[in-house]
N, C-alpha and C positions, 0 to 999 in steps of 0.2 A: 504494500500500500504506500503510495507516494504522498507525502505531506509537503506543503509549500509554506514555509514560515517567512513572513516579510516584516521588516522593520523599516520605518522611514525616519530619516534624520534631516534636520534643517541645515542651512549653510554653516552656522556656527558649530564648530567641532566636527565638521565633516571629515577632515583628515584623521582625527582621533577615532571617529566612528569606523572608518575603514581599517585603521590600525588594529582596533579591538576585534573587529570581525575576522581579519586575517589571523591575528594571534590566537584566536580560538582553535584554529587548526592550520598552522603555517605550512604544513607539508602537503596539503591538498592542492588539487588543480582547481582553478577558478575560471569562471566565464562571465563576461559582462557584455551588456548591450545597451543601446540607447537609440532613440529615434533621431534621425538626421536633424541637426540644429537644436536639439533639446538640451536643457541644462540639467536634466535628471537622467541618471543611469541606474541600472540594476546589476548587481554582482551576486553570483550564486556559487555554491559548492555542493557537491553530492556527498551525503553522509549516510552510507548504507542505503536504506529504503527511503530516506528523506532527502529533500532538496532545501537547503537553507539559503535564503536570499535577503539582501538588504538593498533598499533604494536610497541613493545618495544624491544630494543637490550638487552634482559634479558632472560636467560634460564628458563625453567619451575621451577626448584628447587629454584632459586633465586626469581622468582615472587611469588611462594608459601610463602617463608619467608617474602617477602616485604608485602604481603597481611595480613599475621599474625601480622606484625608490625603495620599495619594500623587498627587493631582491627577486623579482619574478621576470621571466621572459614571456612576453605576450605576442601573439601572432594570430592572424586570421586562419580559420580552418582551410584545408586544401580544397574543399568543395566551394565553388564560387557562388552557390546559392545560399550559403550560410553567411550571416553578416555579424555574428557575435565575435568577440575576441576571446581566445583561450590563453590563460596565463598559468605557467608552470614555475615552481620554485627553482631557482638556480642552485646548483650544488655549492655547498659552503666549504 
């Protein structure tokens, strides 16, 4: 059974919210997406039968940069019909 947990954060503390979400499980793969031109993005991780997500007041470009700052490599999937970004933790 898949459960979708969403949390919404406002602009203040958005970097902290991302940091806390990532630090809950820093070795997982993350995926994020955003509508073109939107200032809101959703980032998710799979945890067993669940999918945990958080919506952030952060555009996709800024979220991409923030994930790199957190030590992740982010790229588009090889399927051109997919528009989300996948982020994997870099080896330490």
